[in-house]
N, CA, C and O of each residue as an XYZ file, in Angstrom:
788
protein
N      83.147      0.031     77.987
C      82.492      1.195     78.474
C      83.315      2.451     78.360
O      82.802      3.549     78.144
N      84.524      2.268     78.501
C      85.384      3.424     78.380
C      85.400      3.943     76.964
O      85.669      5.125     76.748
N      85.127      3.118     76.018
C      85.144      3.579     74.638
C      83.984      4.515     74.347
O      84.151      5.470     73.588
N      82.828      4.278     74.917
C      81.675      5.153     74.686
C      81.909      6.534     75.313
O      81.550      7.551     74.721
N      82.492      6.568     76.469
C      82.759      7.849     77.116
C      83.769      8.634     76.304
O      83.653      9.854     76.186
N      84.736      7.971     75.755
C      85.729      8.653     74.938
C      85.100      9.205     73.675
O      85.470     10.285     73.213
N      84.145      8.467     73.113
C      83.482      8.929     71.899
C      82.675     10.190     72.163
O      82.671     11.114     71.350
N      82.001     10.227     73.287
C      81.196     11.402     73.615
C      82.082     12.634     73.797
O      81.701     13.734     73.398
N      83.221     12.462     74.378
C      84.108     13.594     74.600
C      84.693     14.104     73.298
O      84.917     15.308     73.175
N      84.943     13.277     72.353
C      85.549     13.696     71.104
C      84.534     14.205     70.110
O      84.898     14.984     69.230
N      83.278     13.806     70.204
C      82.253     14.275     69.276
C      81.825     15.685     69.632
O      81.567     15.978     70.800
N      81.746     16.556     68.648
C      81.260     17.911     68.930
C      79.763     17.885     69.178
O      79.044     17.032     68.658
N      79.315     18.818     69.969
C      77.898     18.899     70.295
C      77.161     19.548     69.147
O      77.622     20.538     68.579
N      76.019     18.992     68.808
C      75.237     19.508     67.688
C      74.576     20.835     68.041
O      74.381     21.657     67.146
N      74.231     21.077     69.265
C      73.546     22.298     69.689
C      74.438     23.526     69.555
O      73.942     24.610     69.245
N      75.717     23.384     69.777
C      76.640     24.512     69.706
C      76.790     24.979     68.270
O      76.839     26.181     68.007
N      76.862     24.032     67.334
C      76.981     24.409     65.923
C      75.734     25.132     65.441
O      75.812     26.104     64.689
N      74.614     24.655     65.877
C      73.355     25.269     65.476
C      73.272     26.704     66.017
O      72.809     27.595     65.304
N      73.703     26.943     67.242
C      73.667     28.278     67.852
C      74.582     29.235     67.103
O      74.203     30.378     66.847
N      75.770     28.789     66.752
C      76.715     29.637     66.013
C      76.148     29.983     64.648
O      76.276     31.123     64.201
N      75.528     29.028     63.981
C      74.936     29.274     62.665
C      73.824     30.315     62.767
O      73.723     31.188     61.905
N      72.990     30.239     63.803
C      71.894     31.206     63.979
C      72.469     32.611     64.183
O      71.954     33.578     63.622
N      73.534     32.726     64.986
C      74.149     34.042     65.215
C      74.728     34.627     63.935
O      74.597     35.826     63.691
N      75.357     33.810     63.126
C      75.933     34.303     61.870
C      74.848     34.781     60.911
O      74.996     35.822     60.270
N      73.774     34.033     60.815
C      72.673     34.421     59.917
C      72.019     35.705     60.429
O      71.683     36.583     59.635
N      71.834     35.823     61.746
C      71.240     37.036     62.328
C      72.113     38.253     62.080
O      71.608     39.337     61.789
N      73.420     38.077     62.195
C      74.351     39.181     61.956
C      74.289     39.634     60.506
O      74.307     40.833     60.227
N      74.218     38.688     59.589
C      74.129     39.032     58.166
C      72.840     39.785     57.882
O      72.845     40.739     57.103
N      71.741     39.380     58.494
C      70.455     40.043     58.270
C      70.494     41.480     58.791
O      69.977     42.388     58.139
N      71.096     41.692     59.949
C      71.204     43.051     60.496
C      72.036     43.944     59.592
O      71.668     45.088     59.324
N      73.137     43.426     59.134
C      73.994     44.234     58.258
C      73.287     44.563     56.954
O      73.393     45.683     56.454
N      72.593     43.631     56.422
C      71.857     43.871     55.183
C      70.789     44.943     55.407
O      70.571     45.791     54.542
N      70.122     44.908     56.568
C      69.085     45.889     56.873
C      69.666     47.294     56.983
O      69.045     48.249     56.514
N      70.832     47.443     57.587
C      71.455     48.761     57.727
C      71.912     49.309     56.386
O      71.735     50.493     56.100
N      72.498     48.453     55.567
C      72.957     48.891     54.246
C      71.768     49.232     53.365
O      71.843     50.157     52.556
N      70.687     48.510     53.509
C      69.496     48.773     52.703
C      68.922     50.142     53.044
O      68.476     50.857     52.146
N      68.921     50.525     54.317
C      68.416     51.850     54.702
C      69.247     52.959     54.073
O      68.699     53.948     53.587
N      70.578     52.799     54.079
C      71.443     53.802     53.468
C      71.211     53.874     51.965
O      71.210     54.961     51.388
N      71.019     52.748     51.343
C      70.786     52.722     49.897
C      69.479     53.416     49.557
O      69.403     54.135     48.561
N      68.471     53.215     50.352
C      67.179     53.865     50.100
C      67.314     55.368     50.299
O      66.713     56.141     49.554
N      68.095     55.799     51.293
C      68.264     57.222     51.557
C      69.033     57.895     50.435
O      68.777     59.059     50.127
N      69.969     57.188     49.818
C      70.765     57.770     48.746
C      70.048     57.770     47.403
O      70.526     58.381     46.447
N      68.936     57.109     47.322
C      68.188     57.029     46.076
C      67.770     58.437     45.656
O      67.378     59.233     46.509
N      67.841     58.761     44.389
C      67.488     60.101     43.889
C      66.000     60.331     44.031
O      65.210     59.413     43.809
N      65.598     61.544     44.399
C      64.167     61.825     44.553
C      63.466     61.814     43.202
O      64.077     61.980     42.146
N      62.200     61.616     43.284
C      61.416     61.620     42.051
C      61.360     63.035     41.515
O      61.490     64.000     42.268
N      61.169     63.153     40.243
C      61.094     64.468     39.614
C      59.903     65.244     40.148
O      58.807     64.714     40.327
N      60.170     66.552     40.401
C      59.117     67.447     40.878
C      58.423     68.018     39.654
O      59.093     68.367     38.682
N      57.110     68.124     39.674
C      56.416     68.702     38.524
C      56.920     70.110     38.243
O      57.403     70.796     39.144
N      56.806     70.533     37.002
C      57.346     71.801     36.513
C      56.794     73.008     37.266
O      57.539     73.967     37.464
N      55.601     73.017     37.674
C      54.986     74.161     38.349
C      55.469     74.333     39.778
O      55.345     75.417     40.348
N      56.016     73.280     40.362
C      56.414     73.347     41.764
C      57.908     73.570     41.936
O      58.384     73.624     43.070
N      58.669     73.701     40.848
C      60.115     73.900     40.946
C      60.422     75.347     41.317
O      59.566     76.218     41.160
N      61.636     75.615     41.808
C      62.066     76.981     42.105
C      62.185     77.205     43.606
O      62.324     76.268     44.393
N      62.127     78.467     43.968
C      62.275     78.867     45.369
C      61.067     78.414     46.176
O      59.934     78.493     45.700
N      61.298     77.953     47.366
C      60.141     77.621     48.191
C      59.418     78.907     48.575
O      60.048     79.933     48.834
N      58.146     78.843     48.607
C      57.368     80.053     48.897
C      57.405     80.336     50.390
O      57.497     79.419     51.206
N      57.333     81.618     50.736
C      57.335     82.016     52.142
C      56.023     81.600     52.777
O      54.978     81.576     52.126
N      56.094     81.280     54.036
C      54.863     80.852     54.683
C      53.947     82.058     54.870
O      54.392     83.192     55.049
N      52.727     81.783     54.825
C      51.728     82.839     54.988
C      51.586     83.133     56.476
O      51.397     82.219     57.280
N      51.675     84.402     56.839
C      51.533     84.769     58.247
C      50.176     85.378     58.473
O      49.580     85.991     57.588
N      49.712     85.192     59.670
C      48.429     85.791     60.018
C      48.686     87.088     60.758
O      49.836     87.413     61.053
N      47.656     87.819     61.056
C      47.776     89.107     61.739
C      48.388     88.976     63.123
O      49.144     89.847     63.555
N      48.064     87.886     63.827
C      48.618     87.692     65.170
C      50.132     87.532     65.120
O      50.848     88.076     65.961
N      50.620     86.782     64.129
C      52.063     86.587     64.006
C      52.760     87.886     63.643
O      53.852     88.164     64.138
N      52.132     88.694     62.772
C      52.717     89.990     62.417
C      52.818     90.892     63.645
O      53.827     91.568     63.839
N      51.783     90.901     64.462
C      51.796     91.723     65.674
C      52.878     91.233     66.639
O      53.565     92.035     67.271
N      53.023     89.903     66.746
C      54.035     89.344     67.634
C      55.435     89.700     67.142
O      56.305     90.053     67.938
N      55.654     89.606     65.827
C      56.956     89.963     65.262
C      57.262     91.437     65.491
O      58.394     91.789     65.823
N      56.268     92.301     65.318
C      56.470     93.735     65.549
C      56.809     93.996     67.016
O      57.687     94.805     67.319
N      56.120     93.318     67.916
C      56.397     93.491     69.345
C      57.803     93.004     69.683
O      58.505     93.626     70.481
N      58.210     91.895     69.078
C      59.560     91.379     69.324
C      60.624     92.330     68.793
O      61.668     92.512     69.419
N      60.360     92.934     67.642
C      61.318     93.899     67.077
C      61.448     95.123     67.989
O      62.552     95.601     68.247
N      60.305     95.623     68.471
C      60.344     96.779     69.379
C      61.105     96.433     70.655
O      61.899     97.229     71.159
N      60.852     95.246     71.161
C      61.539     94.820     72.381
C      63.038     94.708     72.139
O      63.839     95.103     72.986
N      63.413     94.174     70.991
C      64.830     94.050     70.658
C      65.482     95.425     70.556
O      66.601     95.618     71.030
N      64.780     96.388     69.935
C      65.312     97.752     69.839
C      65.473     98.365     71.229
O      66.482     99.008     71.519
N      64.473     98.162     72.083
C      64.523     98.707     73.437
C      65.687     98.089     74.228
O      66.401     98.788     74.946
N      65.864     96.788     74.086
C      66.956     96.105     74.786
C      68.307     96.565     74.250
O      69.256     96.739     75.014
N      68.392     96.761     72.940
C      69.646     97.251     72.357
C      69.976     98.637     72.894
O      71.132     98.926     73.204
N      68.959     99.500     73.005
C      69.182    100.847     73.544
C      69.630    100.772     75.006
O      70.527    101.505     75.424
N      69.005     99.887     75.773
C      69.391     99.733     77.176
C      70.816     99.197     77.296
O      71.577     99.628     78.162
N      71.170     98.263     76.429
C      72.534     97.730     76.442
C      73.541     98.825     76.128
O      74.610     98.883     76.735
N      73.202     99.695     75.180
C      74.098    100.801     74.841
C      74.255    101.742     76.036
O      75.361    102.197     76.328
N      73.144    102.035     76.732
C      73.217    102.901     77.914
C      74.070    102.261     79.008
O      74.908    102.922     79.621
N      73.849    100.981     79.245
C      74.621    100.284     80.276
C      76.099    100.273     79.908
O      76.963    100.463     80.765
N      76.380    100.051     78.638
C      77.769    100.031     78.187
C      78.429    101.389     78.399
O      79.565    101.465     78.866
N      77.712    102.467     78.051
C      78.293    103.801     78.235
C      78.466    104.115     79.721
O      79.453    104.741     80.106
N      77.530    103.692     80.550
C      77.671    103.906     81.997
C      78.860    103.128     82.548
O      79.604    103.631     83.390
N      79.032    101.908     82.072
C      80.163    101.100     82.528
C      81.491    101.760     82.152
O      82.439    101.764     82.938
N      81.546    102.316     80.942
C      82.760    103.007     80.526
C      83.001    104.233     81.397
O      84.132    104.492     81.808
N      81.932    104.996     81.680
C      82.070    106.179     82.531
C      82.522    105.781     83.933
O      83.365    106.451     84.529
N      81.960    104.689     84.461
C      82.369    104.220     85.784
C      83.825    103.756     85.786
O      84.553    103.985     86.752
N      84.239    103.113     84.716
C      85.632    102.665     84.633
C      86.577    103.863     84.630
O      87.613    103.847     85.294
N      86.212    104.903     83.879
C      87.036    106.117     83.843
C      87.063    106.769     85.227
O      88.117    107.189     85.703
N      85.885    106.849     85.868
C      85.812    107.451     87.207
C      86.628    106.639     88.212
O      87.331    107.211     89.045
N      86.539    105.316     88.139
C      87.327    104.463     89.035
C      88.821    104.696     88.845
O      89.581    104.767     89.811
N      89.225    104.812     87.598
C      90.640    105.041     87.310
C      91.091    106.382     87.889
O      92.167    106.477     88.479
N      90.260    107.425     87.717
C      90.612    108.740     88.268
C      90.671    108.698     89.791
O      91.558    109.294     90.401
N      89.725    107.993     90.399
C      89.718    107.879     91.861
C      90.977    107.161     92.338
O      91.600    107.576     93.315
N      91.348    106.090     91.650
C      92.562    105.361     92.029
C      93.793    106.256     91.912
O      94.679    106.213     92.765
N      93.846    107.070     90.853
C      94.973    107.986     90.680
C      95.004    109.019     91.805
O      96.067    109.331     92.342
N      93.819    109.553     92.159
C      93.767    110.553     93.234
C      94.156    109.939     94.575
O      94.855    110.566     95.371
N      93.702    108.716     94.821
C      94.067    108.041     96.073
C      95.578    107.821     96.130
O      96.203    108.022     97.171
N      96.154    107.409     95.010
C      97.604    107.200     94.973
C      98.340    108.517     95.216
O      99.327    108.560     95.951
N      97.849    109.594     94.588
C      98.485    110.899     94.780
C      98.351    111.363     96.229
O      99.303    111.893     96.802
N      97.166    111.165     96.826
C      96.964    111.562     98.222
C      97.839    110.741     99.166
O      98.376    111.270    100.139
N      97.979    109.467     98.879
C      98.829    108.613     99.709
C     100.281    109.074     99.636
O     100.985    109.124    100.644
N     100.707    109.405     98.435
C     102.077    109.890     98.254
C     102.273    111.228     98.964
O     103.300    111.450     99.606
N     101.287    112.119     98.847
C     101.365    113.420     99.512
C     101.378    113.253    101.030
O     102.117    113.942    101.733
N     100.557    112.337    101.523
C     100.518    112.084    102.966
C     101.870    111.586    103.468
O     102.343    112.021    104.518
N     102.491    110.674    102.721
C     103.799    110.156    103.122
C     104.840    111.277    103.133
O     105.668    111.360    104.040
N     104.788    112.137    102.114
C     105.719    113.263    102.050
C     105.491    114.211    103.221
O     106.446    114.689    103.835
N     104.226    114.483    103.530
C     103.893    115.377    104.639
C     104.355    114.792    105.975
O     104.862    115.517    106.832
N     104.180    113.491    106.147
C     104.644    112.853    107.386
C     106.162    112.988    107.537
O     106.670    113.262    108.624
N     106.868    112.790    106.428
C     108.328    112.941    106.477
C     108.706    114.374    106.829
O     109.618    114.607    107.623
N     107.997    115.337    106.229
C     108.293    116.745    106.490
C     108.015    117.096    107.948
O     108.809    117.781    108.592
N     106.869    116.617    108.469
C     106.524    116.892    109.868
C     107.546    116.249    110.801
O     107.973    116.861    111.780
N     107.934    115.014    110.494
C     108.938    114.339    111.321
C     110.257    115.098    111.279
O     110.930    115.241    112.300
N     110.624    115.579    110.103
C     111.857    116.345    109.959
C     111.763    117.655    110.734
O     112.714    118.053    111.406
N     110.608    118.327    110.639
C     110.422    119.590    111.359
C     110.446    119.363    112.863
O     111.054    120.137    113.602
N     109.780    118.295    113.319
C     109.791    117.994    114.752
C     111.207    117.704    115.234
O     111.626    118.185    116.287
N     111.927    116.927    114.464
C     113.303    116.596    114.826
C     114.169    117.847    114.816
O     114.988    118.054    115.711
N     113.982    118.679    113.798
C     114.772    119.911    113.703
C     114.456    120.843    114.864
O     115.366    121.434    115.446
N     113.176    120.984    115.210
C     112.794    121.853    116.328
C     113.376    121.324    117.631
O     113.881    122.092    118.450
N     113.304    120.024    117.817
C     113.868    119.422    119.030
C     115.374    119.616    119.075
O     115.935    119.918    120.129
N     116.029    119.443    117.936
C     117.481    119.659    117.878
C     117.828    121.106    118.213
O     118.793    121.370    118.931
N     117.028    122.049    117.686
C     117.271    123.472    117.967
C     117.113    123.773    119.453
O     117.933    124.478    120.041
N     116.054    123.235    120.059
C     115.837    123.464    121.493
C     116.963    122.855    122.327
O     117.409    123.455    123.305
N     117.414    121.678    121.946
C     118.501    121.021    122.673
C     119.781    121.849    122.577
O     120.484    122.025    123.572
N     120.081    122.352    121.390
C     121.273    123.177    121.194
C     121.199    124.469    122.021
O     122.158    124.853    122.692
N     120.037    125.126    121.954
C     119.875    126.386    122.675
C     119.944    126.161    124.194
O     120.520    126.966    124.925
N     119.350    125.060    124.648
C     119.434    124.727    126.075
C     120.883    124.504    126.479
O     121.307    124.941    127.549
N     121.639    123.830    125.631
C     123.054    123.590    125.903
C     123.826    124.907    125.962
O     124.720    125.073    126.792
N     123.477    125.838    125.079
C     124.134    127.156    125.085
C     123.865    127.861    126.413
O     124.786    128.402    127.025
N     122.601    127.858    126.864
C     122.249    128.521    128.122
C     122.932    127.840    129.311
O     123.327    128.499    130.272
N     123.066    126.503    129.233
C     123.734    125.778    130.317
C     125.215    126.146    130.404
O     125.778    126.205    131.497
N     125.839    126.390    129.267
C     127.273    126.680    129.228
C     127.593    128.155    129.485
O     128.761    128.509    129.643
N     126.583    129.014    129.528
C     126.809    130.432    129.843
C     127.116    130.570    131.338
O     126.824    129.680    132.137
N     127.699    131.687    131.681
C     127.885    131.988    133.097
C     126.510    132.193    133.702
O     125.668    132.844    133.083
N     126.250    131.660    134.890
C     124.927    131.777    135.489
C     124.448    133.220    135.631
O     123.255    133.489    135.491
N     125.356    134.144    135.907
C     124.976    135.553    136.061
C     124.461    136.111    134.741
O     123.449    136.812    134.720
N     125.170    135.798    133.601
C     124.757    136.291    132.278
C     123.449    135.630    131.842
O     122.568    136.289    131.288
N     123.329    134.317    132.097
C     122.106    133.601    131.730
C     120.929    134.124    132.539
O     119.821    134.229    132.013
N     121.150    134.458    133.824
C     120.070    134.978    134.663
C     119.580    136.315    134.132
O     118.377    136.575    134.142
N     120.483    137.164    133.671
C     120.074    138.462    133.106
C     119.227    138.235    131.856
O     118.251    138.951    131.633
N     119.585    137.260    131.053
C     118.821    136.943    129.837
C     117.450    136.369    130.195
O     116.443    136.747    129.595
N     117.407    135.462    131.164
C     116.145    134.827    131.563
C     115.215    135.833    132.250
O     113.995    135.671    132.230
N     115.792    136.860    132.848
C     114.991    137.913    133.473
C     114.194    138.667    132.420
O     113.109    139.167    132.718
N     114.703    138.762    131.197
C     114.037    139.482    130.115
C     113.007    138.600    129.380
O     112.090    139.121    128.745
N     113.158    137.280    129.467
C     112.258    136.345    128.759
C     110.903    136.262    129.445
O     110.757    136.592    130.622
N     109.911    135.810    128.671
C     108.595    135.500    129.226
C     108.772    134.341    130.208
O     109.542    133.424    129.920
N     108.089    134.347    131.358
C     108.301    133.290    132.354
C     108.020    131.879    131.813
O     108.743    130.943    132.155
N     106.995    131.709    130.982
C     106.691    130.372    130.428
C     107.804    129.907    129.498
O     108.168    128.731    129.494
N     108.342    130.831    128.711
C     109.412    130.507    127.779
C     110.672    130.118    128.545
O     111.309    129.111    128.236
N     111.025    130.918    129.541
C     112.230    130.619    130.315
C     112.046    129.350    131.142
O     113.010    128.617    131.364
N     110.815    129.074    131.607
C     110.558    127.847    132.364
C     110.783    126.618    131.488
O     111.248    125.589    131.978
N     110.461    126.710    130.213
C     110.696    125.593    129.298
C     112.161    125.249    129.201
O     112.520    124.071    129.217
N     113.024    126.257    129.100
C     114.463    126.000    129.020
C     115.010    125.493    130.346
O     115.812    124.560    130.376
N     114.578    126.107    131.440
C     115.076    125.683    132.750
C     114.654    124.244    133.058
O     115.395    123.507    133.708
N     113.472    123.846    132.597
C     113.011    122.469    132.797
C     113.832    121.457    132.021
O     113.893    120.293    132.416
N     114.456    121.855    130.946
C     115.266    120.952    130.115
C     116.720    120.878    130.598
O     117.452    119.952    130.248
N     117.125    121.860    131.400
C     118.527    121.920    131.849
C     118.781    120.921    132.971
O     117.862    120.411    133.612
N     120.061    120.666    133.177
C     120.478    119.854    134.321
C     120.151    120.662    135.578
O     120.260    121.888    135.571
N     119.754    119.990    136.642
C     119.329    120.720    137.848
C     120.386    121.666    138.429
O     120.031    122.722    138.953
N     121.662    121.317    138.351
C     122.716    122.166    138.935
C     122.790    123.496    138.196
O     122.838    124.551    138.828
N     122.801    123.458    136.833
C     122.871    124.691    136.051
C     121.585    125.502    136.203
O     121.633    126.727    136.317
N     120.423    124.814    136.205
C     119.146    125.520    136.354
C     119.091    126.221    137.709
O     118.599    127.346    137.801
N     119.587    125.574    138.756
C     119.593    126.186    140.090
C     120.484    127.410    140.147
O     120.140    128.404    140.787
N     121.643    127.343    139.473
C     122.567    128.485    139.475
C     121.938    129.685    138.774
O     122.111    130.824    139.206
N     121.195    129.419    137.673
C     120.545    130.516    136.944
C     119.405    131.077    137.787
O     119.252    132.296    137.869
N     118.599    130.219    138.417
C     117.470    130.672    139.242
C     117.972    131.527    140.413
O     117.284    132.447    140.856
N     119.155    131.222    140.898
C     119.736    131.981    142.002
C     120.004    133.425    141.606
O     119.916    134.330    142.435
N     120.335    133.636    140.322
C     120.637    134.984    139.844
C     119.402    135.787    139.472
O     119.518    136.986    139.218
N     118.208    135.166    139.428
C     116.975    135.868    139.054
C     116.401    136.614    140.251
O     116.719    136.321    141.403
N     115.538    137.594    139.942
C     114.830    138.299    141.012
C     113.873    137.321    141.678
O     113.497    136.312    141.080
N     113.481    137.610    142.900
C     112.615    136.709    143.652
C     111.270    136.545    142.960
O     110.727    135.442    142.908
N     110.741    137.616    142.438
C     109.452    137.567    141.726
C     109.528    136.654    140.506
O     108.663    135.800    140.312
N     110.565    136.834    139.681
C     110.731    136.039    138.460
C     110.984    134.579    138.818
O     110.404    133.691    138.192
N     111.817    134.309    139.790
C     112.121    132.937    140.202
C     110.860    132.245    140.704
O     110.658    131.060    140.438
N     110.006    132.976    141.432
C     108.763    132.399    141.933
C     107.829    132.039    140.778
O     107.282    130.937    140.758
N     107.632    132.955    139.807
C     106.721    132.676    138.682
C     107.217    131.497    137.847
O     106.414    130.685    137.387
N     108.520    131.396    137.650
C     109.073    130.265    136.889
C     108.878    128.971    137.683
O     108.566    127.933    137.099
N     109.057    129.021    139.008
C     108.871    127.831    139.847
C     107.430    127.345    139.797
O     107.179    126.142    139.734
N     106.473    128.288    139.825
C     105.055    127.912    139.740
C     104.771    127.235    138.403
O     104.065    126.228    138.360
N     105.306    127.768    137.328
C     105.087    127.185    135.985
C     105.708    125.792    135.920
O     105.082    124.858    135.417
N     106.933    125.645    136.424
C     107.600    124.336    136.393
C     106.851    123.310    137.242
O     106.745    122.145    136.858
N     106.336    123.737    138.386
C     105.622    122.810    139.268
C     104.272    122.402    138.689
O     103.823    121.279    138.916
N     103.627    123.280    137.955
C     102.281    122.986    137.461
C     102.194    122.480    136.036
O     101.094    122.206    135.556
N     103.309    122.345    135.345
C     103.194    121.970    133.916
C     102.734    120.539    133.707
O     102.176    120.247    132.649
N     102.933    119.639    134.643
C     102.459    118.259    134.508
C     101.284    117.958    135.428
O     100.921    116.798    135.621
N     100.691    119.002    135.993
C      99.592    118.804    136.942
C      98.345    118.254    136.259
O      97.581    117.532    136.899
N      98.109    118.564    134.989
C      96.897    118.131    134.283
C      97.035    116.764    133.616
O      96.092    116.275    132.993
N      98.195    116.157    133.747
C      98.396    114.845    133.132
C      97.659    113.800    133.972
O      97.830    113.769    135.191
N      96.834    112.936    133.344
C      96.115    111.926    134.127
C      97.100    110.942    134.753
O      98.081    110.539    134.128
N      96.818    110.563    136.004
C      97.733    109.666    136.714
C      97.316    108.206    136.636
O      97.970    107.357    137.242
N      96.269    107.890    135.925
C      95.837    106.501    135.768
C      96.023    106.033    134.364
O      95.711    104.884    134.050
């Protein structure tokens, strides 16, 4: 019994060989069909009769097609004109944008320069007032009082308000009672309008 089982295992199956043969024949048929199509396509065309040789004739158009072609040409011309207008407007806008950017840059630069100048002027004015106040503080109170007597009360009040209280008091002592009173009123009221909240 073991011999029959061994024989079956060693014998090839007949169905497998038949299947492989069918696949090979099918593959050959497909390849032949593809090559045959190419061969037919490469075949030279039959001769054209003598009267039909030459340039192909233009197709005959009807009136409707002519009208449609004319309308399309007009539309194309109109669109081309509009494109030219848009292009010229875009160029004009680009030039205007560039000029605006240049003006903005120039204005920004001018503004920065002006701010520096104003800051310098403010600093210089403050420095001048500080120096002049120092000069008045270092004068003899009697001489400074004679000078302050000649000044406008608001002007002299500004200097006295910047001075140290001891020097300002000595100068006020040398002023006439009327002048000292007007300067005192100005000094007392100069911050009265400042909001306290």
